[in-house]
C-alpha positions in Angstrom: 4.0 16.5 33.8 1.8 19.0 32.0 -1.8 19.1 33.3 -4.6 17.9 31.1 -6.2 20.6 29.1 -9.8 20.3 28.0 -12.3 22.9 26.8 -16.0 22.9 26.4 -17.6 25.0 23.7 -21.3 25.6 24.2 -22.8 26.0 20.7 -26.5 26.8 21.4 -28.0 26.2 17.9 -30.6 23.6 17.3 -32.9 22.6 14.4 -35.8 22.3 16.9 -36.0 23.7 20.4 -37.0 20.8 22.6 -39.6 21.5 25.3 -37.6 19.6 28.0 -34.2 21.3 27.4 -33.0 23.7 30.0 -29.9 24.9 28.2 -29.7 28.2 26.4 -30.5 27.4 22.8 -31.4 29.3 19.6 -32.8 28.3 16.2 -30.1 27.0 13.8 -32.0 28.3 10.8 -30.8 31.8 11.6 -27.4 31.3 9.9 -26.3 34.9 10.5 -26.5 34.4 14.2 -24.2 31.4 13.9 -21.6 33.4 12.0 -21.8 36.1 14.6 -21.5 33.5 17.4 -18.4 31.9 16.0 -16.8 35.3 15.3 -17.4 36.3 18.9 -16.1 32.9 20.1 -12.9 33.4 18.1 -12.5 36.9 19.5 -13.0 35.5 23.1 -10.5 32.8 22.5 -7.9 35.4 21.4 -8.5 37.4 24.6 -8.3 34.3 26.8 -5.5 32.5 25.0 -3.1 33.2 27.8 -5.3 31.0 30.1 -4.9 28.0 27.7 -1.5 26.9 28.7 0.0 24.3 26.3 -1.7 21.8 24.2 -5.3 20.7 24.4 -6.2 17.1 25.2 -9.9 17.5 24.6 -12.2 19.8 22.8 -16.0 19.2 23.4 -18.6 21.0 21.3 -21.9 20.7 23.1 -25.1 22.6 23.3 -27.5 22.8 21.5 -26.7 20.7 18.5 -23.3 21.8 17.2 -23.7 19.5 14.2 -26.4 21.8 13.0 -23.8 24.6 12.5 -22.1 25.0 9.1 -19.0 22.8 9.1 -16.8 25.7 7.9 -17.5 27.7 11.1 -16.4 24.8 13.3 -13.3 24.0 11.2 -12.3 27.7 11.2 -12.5 27.7 15.0 -10.4 24.5 15.2 -7.8 26.0 12.8 -7.5 29.0 15.2 -6.5 26.5 17.9 -3.8 25.3 15.5 -0.7 24.1 17.4 -2.7 23.4 20.6 -4.3 20.4 18.8 -2.0 17.3 18.6 -2.5 13.8 17.4 -3.9 12.7 20.7 -6.4 15.5 21.0 -10.0 14.2 21.3 -12.5 16.3 19.5 -16.1 15.6 20.2 -19.2 17.2 18.6 -22.7 16.5 19.8 -25.1 15.6 16.9 -28.5 14.2 16.2 -28.5 11.3 13.8 -30.7 13.4 11.4 -28.0 16.0 10.8 -24.8 13.8 10.6 -23.1 13.8 7.2 -19.7 13.5 5.7 -19.0 17.2 6.1 
């Protein structure tokens, strides 16, 4: 039996930096930073791909508030994972109710 494979992606961007949060965060309004972050994330994934044996059973975007990132950046990252995602892959993205929409 193939072992479960799950990855956690820390997306540090938030609309507001909460005073009680102890995680690394950055302002979401700085869109250029988000594009650079996802580009670096994709580069890191291509380097570490050999360590992701087989299909992924879970992908968790946490942070920060990953839902404050442009949807195309998240979907481009998921497309890069391609064949590793299957019909049973659970994809979770942290969000605040204020920034949840159809996209």
